[in-house]
C-alpha positions in Angstrom: 120.1 128.1 84.3 121.2 124.8 82.9 118.1 122.7 82.2 118.2 120.3 84.5 120.1 122.3 87.9 117.2 121.3 90.4 118.5 123.0 93.9 117.2 120.2 97.2 117.6 123.1 99.3 116.1 125.9 97.0 113.9 128.1 98.9 115.1 125.8 102.4 113.4 122.6 101.2 114.3 119.5 102.6 115.0 116.7 100.3 114.2 113.3 101.4 116.0 110.7 100.1 115.5 106.5 99.9 118.9 104.8 100.0 119.7 100.8 99.1 123.1 99.5 99.8 124.4 103.3 99.5 122.6 104.3 96.3 119.9 107.1 96.3 117.0 106.3 94.4 115.3 108.9 92.6 112.2 108.6 91.0 111.4 111.3 88.5 107.8 112.7 90.0 105.3 115.5 89.5 104.6 117.0 92.9 101.5 118.9 94.2 101.5 121.5 97.0 98.8 123.8 98.7 100.0 127.5 99.0 98.9 130.3 100.7 101.2 132.8 98.6 101.8 132.9 95.0 105.2 131.3 94.6 108.0 134.0 93.5 111.2 135.6 95.3 109.0 137.2 97.8 107.1 134.4 98.9 109.1 133.5 102.0 109.1 136.6 103.3 105.2 137.2 102.3 104.6 134.3 105.2 104.4 131.4 102.4 103.0 128.3 103.8 103.6 124.6 101.2 101.6 122.1 102.2 102.8 118.7 100.6 99.6 117.0 98.8 100.8 114.0 96.7 103.4 113.3 94.5 103.2 110.9 91.5 106.3 109.0 89.4 107.2 109.7 85.8 103.7 111.0 85.0 101.0 113.7 85.5 98.2 111.9 86.3 94.7 113.3 85.9 93.5 113.9 89.0 96.8 116.4 89.9 95.5 118.5 86.3 92.2 118.2 87.4 93.0 119.7 90.7 94.7 122.4 88.8 91.7 123.0 86.5 91.0 126.0 88.6 91.9 129.4 87.1 95.2 128.0 86.1 98.4 130.1 85.1 101.7 129.7 85.0 104.3 130.5 88.2 107.8 130.0 89.3 109.1 126.8 90.8 109.5 126.3 94.4 112.2 123.3 93.3 113.9 124.5 90.5 116.2 127.3 90.0 114.8 129.0 86.9 113.9 132.3 86.0 111.5 130.9 83.8 107.8 130.2 85.3 108.1 126.4 85.0 105.3 125.6 87.7 101.4 126.0 87.5 99.1 127.4 90.1 95.8 127.3 90.4 92.6 127.7 92.6 91.9 125.3 95.7 88.7 125.5 96.1 87.7 125.4 92.2 89.6 122.4 91.9 88.4 120.5 94.6 85.3 120.9 93.3 86.2 120.1 89.3 87.9 116.9 91.1 84.4 115.9 93.5 82.3 116.7 89.9 84.4 114.1 88.1 84.9 111.7 90.7 81.1 111.7 91.4 80.6 109.8 88.1 82.4 106.6 89.1 79.9 104.3 90.2 82.5 101.4 91.2 81.9 99.5 94.8 85.8 99.5 94.3 86.5 102.7 93.7 84.5 104.3 96.4 87.4 103.9 99.5 89.5 105.7 97.2 87.2 108.4 96.3 86.4 108.9 99.9 90.0 108.8 101.2 90.8 111.4 98.3 87.9 113.6 99.2 88.3 113.5 103.0 92.2 114.2 102.7 91.5 117.6 100.4 88.9 118.6 102.8 91.1 118.4 105.9 91.5 122.0 107.2 95.1 121.8 107.6 95.8 121.0 103.5 93.3 123.6 102.3 94.6 126.9 101.1 93.9 129.3 98.1 96.4 127.5 96.2 97.4 124.5 94.7 100.9 124.3 92.6 101.8 122.0 90.3 105.6 121.1 89.7 106.3 118.9 86.8 109.8 120.0 86.5 111.1 116.4 87.0 108.3 115.5 84.2 109.5 118.0 81.9 113.4 116.8 82.2 112.5 113.9 80.8 111.5 115.4 77.4 113.7 117.1 74.9 112.0 120.3 74.4 112.3 123.4 77.1 110.8 123.1 80.3 108.6 126.3 79.5 107.8 125.1 76.1 106.4 121.9 78.3 104.8 123.6 81.6 102.8 126.1 78.8 101.9 122.6 76.9 100.5 121.6 80.0 98.8 124.9 81.3 96.7 124.9 77.4 95.8 120.8 78.3 94.4 121.8 81.6 91.6 124.3 80.2 90.4 121.8 77.6 90.6 118.5 79.8 87.5 117.1 79.2 88.7 114.6 76.1 91.0 113.0 78.9 88.5 113.0 81.4 86.5 111.3 79.3 89.0 108.5 78.5 90.0 108.1 82.2 86.4 106.9 82.9 86.1 104.8 79.7 89.8 103.1 80.9 87.5 102.1 84.1 85.3 99.8 82.2 85.8 96.2 81.3 87.2 95.3 78.0 84.5 93.4 75.7 84.6 89.9 76.4 84.5 87.3 73.2 81.4 85.5 73.0 82.0 81.7 73.9 82.8 79.4 71.5 80.4 76.6 71.0 81.4 73.1 71.9 82.2 71.2 68.2 80.9 67.8 67.8 84.1 66.2 68.1 84.6 67.4 71.7 81.0 66.7 72.7 81.4 63.2 71.4 85.1 63.1 73.5 83.1 64.7 76.5 86.0 67.6 76.3 85.2 70.2 79.2 84.3 73.3 78.0 87.1 76.6 78.2 87.2 78.1 81.5 85.6 81.6 81.5 88.4 84.3 81.2 89.1 85.9 84.8 87.4 88.8 85.9 88.5 92.1 84.9 91.1 93.9 87.8 90.0 97.7 87.9 92.0 98.6 90.6 95.3 99.6 88.4 93.4 101.8 86.1 91.8 103.4 89.5 95.0 103.8 91.1 96.4 105.2 88.3 94.2 108.0 87.8 96.2 109.3 90.5 94.3 108.1 93.7 95.9 106.5 96.9 98.9 108.5 97.4 98.0 111.6 99.5 100.8 112.7 101.5 102.1 115.5 103.6 105.6 113.9 103.7 106.7 114.8 99.8 110.2 114.2 98.4 110.9 118.0 98.5 109.3 119.0 102.1 108.6 122.6 102.9 107.3 122.6 105.9 110.0 124.2 107.8 110.9 126.9 104.9 
């Protein structure tokens, strides 16, 4: 198989396109699904359900990784026509529990609506399954290494997420502020106004960057009718 061989209708998936003046706009994304069976050649005949959970442009956010941290292992892709195991699967309940532990460390008032939204979505019975599946083939395809090699590296990363989780929490802290410069004698004599205070730290981009706020059952690759 060629490295970039994707099947938009593989396993019956519907490919949802966004168009602009007749041009298809496609971002490389990571995709998160819940499923009741382990992906593979016999998954569809085994009554497979693949429920869209979230997708993310040009990255694999920390929230996706934490959700896959419950007994993660490799599995075949449901999107790519590739005989190698280039997707990941993990336990749904364990992944959600791990995410709850991470989010409980975020006490910012601005974060609470996003946290509540995430947990409400993940606890909906219609979204819950035995497994979560992470499809990162499009992200891997932007790199030079083989897809399987990158997937194995991601699996290794999932088994030791503590350093990245700590960095993510640190990213929510405001940057250190330099102490205000005292007005010089000349400035005081001339009656110059002191320098204005720097703008308040906007934490929202960092919160969204964790992988929050993008929950949906409708993803680019839709398996609802598959």
